[in-house]
N, C-alpha and C positions, 0 to 999 in steps of 0.2 A: 679696630681697621675692617673696613665693609669686605666681604667676599665677594667673590664673582664668580657666577653661574660657568660649570663646567659641561663641557660636553662629553652625555658618555662614551667611554672607550669600549672595545671590544673586552670583554672580561669582566666589567663592571657588574653585570647583571647573571653571571655564569657564560655556559657557553653558548657562542653565536652560531647558528644552524646556518649553514648554506643556503642561498636563496635560491628558487628556482626560475627562470625565465618567466616571464606573464607572457600568459597565453593570450594571444591579441584575436579576439571573437568576432568571426563574420558569419552571423546567424543567415546571413542572406545566403549562404553557401550550404546550408544544412539539406542533407540528401533523404534520411529517415532510411536509410541504408539499413535490411536487414531485417525491417518491422511489415509483419504482415497482419494486417486487420483480419482476415481471416474470412470476410464475406464481402460481396458485390456493394457497392454506392448504395444501390437501393434498398439493401436490407441495411444497412446502417443506417440509413434516414428513416425509415421504417421504425427502427427500434428507438431513434431519437426522440421520433414525434410519441410513441407509448411512453416511451421513459418520461418524459417533461410534462404530456397532456394527461397520462394516468397514474401510473406506477408509483411516481412520489408523493401524490395526491394523499392528504388523510381520508378523504371518501373513499377511497379505493380499499375494498375488503381486502385484509390481511390474506385469504384464502385464495384471490385472485393471482396474487402475487407471485408465488411459485409456479401456478399455470402459464401468466405470462411469459416469464424466465424459461420455462418448456418448449413454449412457442417459440421462442427465437434459438433454441439449439442447447438452451443450458440442463446437464442434468441434476435434478434437483430429487432428494429422497424425501420420505413420509415426514407429516408431522414437522415440517418448517416453516417457522415463523418469520417473519420479515416485517418490520414495522415502516410506518410512512418517513418518508423523506430518503430512503436508503437509495445509493445509488449505485448502477453497474454500468461500466463501461461496454462491454463486450459480454452478452451474455452466454454464446458460445465457446467461451473462455473461461466456463465455470461450472464446476463440478462441488456439488452441495450433499452430505450425508444427511442422513435421519437424525431429526431431533433436533435440530440445529434452529438458534434463535439470534437475529440480526436486528440490532438497535436503531430506535431513531437516530436519521442525519448519517448512517455509516456509508463509508463511500469505498466502494472495492474499483480502484482503479486497475483493472484487467488488462493491459496491454498482450500482458502473455499469460500463461493460466495461471486461476488460483484455486487451490482442492481446500474446500474446507470439509474436516473429518467427522463424524457421526457424533451427537453431544456436545459439539463447540458452539462458544457463544463470543460472537461480536458486538460489544456492548456501544452504546449512542456515541456518534460522533468519531467512530474509529476509523483509520485509514488504513487498508492495505492497497499499496502502491507497489506494483512491478516494474513501473517506468524509473529511469534516470537517464542520464547523459554521462559520456566520457569525460571526466574534468578536465584531460589534457588535448581536447579535440578542439581545433581551431572554429570548426563547425556547430560545435556539440551535437555529434552523432548520438543515438541511443545506446545505452548499455543497459537494457532489462532483463529483467528476470522471470521465474515464477516465483510464487508463494505457496506452503503448505503448511496447513493448521492441521495437524497429528489429532486424532480423536480425542475428545475431553480436555482441549486445551481453550483457553480464554484469552481475548483479548479486551482487554478492559475501557472504559471512557475515556475517548480523547488518545488512545494510544495508536502507535503507527509501528505499522510492518512494513519495512524496506523489502526491494527486489532481491530475488534471490535467496528469503530466509525460509526456514522452515523452523516452526515451533513443534518441539516435541510433545508426544502423548501427554496429557493433562498439564502441561505449562501452561504459566500464566504471562501473558505480558501487562503488566501493572497499568492503573490512570496514567494518562500521560506519557508514559515510558515509550523509548524509540527503539524498537529491535531492527538492527541493521547485521547480524550475523545470526547463527542458529542458536537457538535456544535449547537445551538440554530437555529432555522427558521429565517433568515434574518442578522444573526448576521455575524461580517466580524471579520476573525482570522489575527492577524498581526506575523510577524516573533518575535515579542516581546513576543508573548502569551498573547496580550490582546485581547479583543473583541469588537468592536462597534456597 
C-alpha cells in the first residue's frame, strides 16, 4: 500500500517556538540617530583621500602610517607596525598603545571608539566592527558600541570582534572566530564558539 506524505504537525520535531512578527523594513526612513562622526565633513573627506590614495598602498612606508593617523587625531604609541591594506574608518576614534602589530588587510570599522592596548596583534584581514543596527527597528537605526582590546590580546587572521566587546588581557580571538561578547583575560575563542 502506498504511503501518503503528511504535513508536519506541532510537536513532530520538538517544541514549536513562537514566531515574532516580521519587521517590515523601510530603509528610506533611516535617520542615523545617536551617531556622531566626530569631525566636520571637510576633515572626513580629507581622511578618505589620504586613506585611499596613500595609507592603504603597498608603497607607503610603514613608518608613515602611525604619523598619518596621528595627524588626523589618533592616539598611537611607540613602535607600532601597520602593514599595507589596513583600513581605519575614523582615526580620531582610535587609541593604540605601544608595540602593536596590525596585519595586512585588517579593517578597523570604528564608528565608535576602538582601543588597542600595548603588545596586541590584529592579524591579517581581521575586522574590528563597532557598528551594528537594531534588528527590530523598522528604519534599521544604529546600535553601535566601542571595542577594547586589553594589553597582550590577539585577534587572529580573519577573526571578527563585534561592537561592545572587550577582549581581556592576553585573550585570543582565534582565526576565523567571531567575538560577539566579552572574552575573559587569557581565554581563547575558537571558530566553534568555544573558549579554552
